[in-house]
N, C-alpha and C positions, 0 to 999 in steps of 0.2 A: 805551552805548561800550561795545565789542567790549573786549576783552584785547590780546593780543599778534598783530602781524600776521606770517601763514605764507604763505611760498612753498613751492607743492609741486610735483610735472611730474611727466608717465608717461615715455610712453619717445620719444612721435613727436618732441619736439625740445627732447632735453635742455638744448643747448650757448647756446639762446635763455634757457633758464631761470636759466643760472648768470651768462649777460652779466647779467639785468634784476637779480638778485643781485647781481652786483659794483658796478652803477650804485647799486641801495639801499642798498650798505652792510650787506647783511643776508646769514646765511647759509642756503641754501636745507634746507627740512626733511626730513629720508630719508625712502624710500618704498624700495617695492620694487614693480617694475610688470614682470611676466615673463609664463608659462606654465606650465601643468602637461602634465605627458608624453603627454596626451591633446588639449592645444593649447586648454585653456581656460583664460581669464587668471586671470593670481592676482593679488592685491591686498594692500597691506598699509602703513599711515601708522606709518611708526618711529617716532611722538613724540605727546605727549603735544597735544592741537587744540582742547581742550574750551572755549565761549565764545570761541574765538580767531576773529579775520578773516584765513581760509583766501584764497587765492588757487590756485586749480589751471589751472598753463602746459600746453597743451595742444593743437596744432596739429589738424585733421582730415583729415588731406594723404597725400598715396600714399607710399610704394607700398603701405601698409597700410591703407586709410581707413576700413574697416570696423573694424578690429580696434585701432584708435586712435578711435574714436566710442565705441565699446563701454568700451573702457580708460579715457574720460573721467565713461563714468558712472559706473562702478565707481566709480571714484574719488572723485565727490561722493558715492557714497551711501554709502561708507565716513567719509568726514569725517562725514556728516549724524548716523550713527549713533555714530560719536563723541564726538555733543554742542559740533561746530564752532558757534560763533555763527552768522556768516556765510557762505556760499560763493558763490565769482567764478569764473566762467569763463571761464579768459583764453585766449579760441583766437581767435589769430592768423591762422589759414586754416583759412575754414568750410568746410568741405568739403558736397558737393551742392547748393553754393548756385546754380546753374545749374539747378536743376531745381526754377525759385520758382514753377512755371504748369503748366496741364496742356495742352501740344503738339500731343496727340495721344488718340481714344478710348482711355478704360481706362487713363489712366496716371496714376502716382502724383504727387504733387507733395510730391519726397522734402525739399525744403528744409523743410517744414512738421515734415513727421514727424522728422526729425531733432531742431528744435525742441522739441517734446514731448520727447524721449526725455532731453534736458538739462534741461529742466523740470521733467520729473516724477522726476528723480533725486535734484532736491535745490537745483539751482542757483537763487538769490535774484538772481544779474546776470550777466549776460555782457560781456562788450567783446572783442571781434573788430576786425580790419583790415580798411579796402575791401571791404566786402561786394559782392557782384558785383552786386545790386537794394538797394538801399538798404531795399525796402518789407521786405526779409527782417527788420526788427527787430519788426512786426508780428505774425511768426508766433511769437513768446511772450508770456507771460504776466511778464515780468518786466522789469525796464531792461535796455534792450540802448544799449553804447557802441560805435557804427562809426567810429571812429576811420580819420585819414586819414592815406596817408604821405605829403600831397607837400611838409610840412615836411624829411621825410628826403631825400628828391630832392632840395628843391633848395639843400642843401648839395653837393649834388654838378655840378646842371647850370647852378650862376651862378660854377660855375671852368672854367667851357668858354670864357669869354673870348670868345665868338664874336657879332659884331655886328647879324650877320642871319638872325633867328631864325623860323622857324614852327612853331607846336605844331600836330600832327595828330591827330584821330580816327579810330583804325580802320576804327569802325560809329558809325551814329548814336546808339548805344543810349547809346556813352561821350563826347558832345560834354559836358554838362556838366563832365564830371569831367577835359576835356582844356579845358576854357574856366578853370578855376579856375587850372590852371597857366599859361596865357595871361596870367591877367589875373595872378599873380606875377612872370611873365617878363618884361611888359611886352609882348606878342607877337605877331604877329597868328597867329588860327585858320585849321586847314584840315578839311578831312571825308575821309573817304575811302567811297568807297557802293559797298559788297559785298554778292553775295548767294550767299548759303551753299544748296546742293544737298541735303548732309545733313549729318549731325553730324561735326565734327572737319574738314572738309572747307568754307573759302569762296574765294570767288575774289573779287577787288578788279576793280569796275568802273571806274569813271572818279573822279576827283577834283573835288572842290570848292573852291577856293580858289586863291592861287599860290603854290608854292614853286620858282619860278623864280630860283637862284642864293641858294640860299638853308640853311639847317643845320635840317633837320625833327630835331621831336622827337615820336619816339610814343607816345601814352601809354596806355596798358590797364590795366585791373585783374590782370590775368594773362596767363600765356602756358603754353600746352598744347602742342600739337602743332607751333606755331609756323607754320600753314601760312597765317592771318588777316595774321602780322606780316610773313613775308617776304615774301608775295604783295603787299601794302600798300609793304613798300619796293624792290619795285621798280618799280612804279607811283610811286613818290613818284621815284626816279632817271629815269624815263622821260621825267617832267615837268620835270624838268632841278634837281632839289634836288642839290647838291652834295655835301653829306655825312648821313648819319639816323645815329640815337641813340635808341633804342628804352627808356623805362622803364617796368617794369612790376611793379607790386607781389609779385603771386605767382608764383614761376617753379615750378609743375609740370613743362613740360620733360616730357611723355611720349611717347613713341613714337618719332618719327626729328626729335622738335624738335632737338638739338643738330647733327646731321649739318643740318638745313636751316639752321641757322644759318651754322655752319661754311661750308657752301655758297653762302650766298648774300654777294657783292660788295657787294651795297649797302648791308646794314647792316654801321658800324663800329663801333659797340660797342652792348650790352645790358645797362643798369642794371637790381636787381631787390634786393628783402630780404630777408632769414633765416627768414621767418615762414615758409618753406618749407625746408629742412636739402639743402643739393643735394649734398654728398659728392665722391663723382673727377665729377660733371659739369664743377667748377669746371676740372680739370684738362683735361678734354678739351674743353673749350669754351672758351681765349682772350678769347672777346669776353668772357665775363659777366663786369661787375663788382657786388659784393655792397656794400651799406649795411644797417646793422645800425640795428632796429626795439626795441632792448633799452632808450635811453633812451626814448622817448616812451611806452613802454608800463610804463618803472620811474615816471615822472611821472604816469601814468594810476592807475596801482597806490596812489601816495601820494595821490592827491588825491580818491581813493576813501575807503583807509582812513580817513584826517584831514576827513572829511566836507567838503575842498573843492571848486569848479566842480570840473566835467572842460571843462564847454564854452569856456576859456580857453584846450585843448589844438586846438579846429579851428581853425587858422589855414590 
């Protein structure tokens, strides 16, 4: 068995790390994560971690994706060299997850490279939420817990008190996720068929399923430029949906995303989690509603530390 449980965070999402500690009733282990004058990252752990069970909370998210990844690896290395008993990388949002296969000649599989970085740095286990592709778990040579944000989202969705719900997948790849939501909400399932012409641009073509006179819940793992979401919402409105609510775990919201969401009258609300800090985007987009994954991650950390089952959280 390991000694004390310690939670350390980098600079990508310290608010979430503090919320996890508040949920667990513990203190955040002090650490330094800054840069030298030449731009190189500076990492120091401010407490003794010898033989401790250490969890590093760090989303590899925008706007400094690459810095956040390197920072995570350096923190893991610092903990390893400080003789930590076990190091678990808690990565609420796993960057580069969409680059999980070769889509053109002479292209890297970047999601695999990131997994190699994290494993080589010394992570003995990885915890993440809603990977873009579940098979990314196989890129790691250590246990990976890919949690689902469904329980967190359900708390808000059940408060809608709408009778005629339909859960919509924005593409064929998200059908399994949408089916899970549909089962929980006891609602039918619909699918938007889309064609992607080039990266970050997609066009919704036609709808599979019935949304006439229903409240549509569009479920996805992330919202990036919001092109897919807004095109899908327009398609649902054109097919008779009375109200459209979007649910996405990761609010990347890059480029014109905020402008698109604000200008799309078809969308009434966008529910996201705090795996990625939103900052002033919340003020810029009143349609955004954030729910926290702190309790979910806190329970997971507790169960891993005590040797309890993590699978009980996969509901």
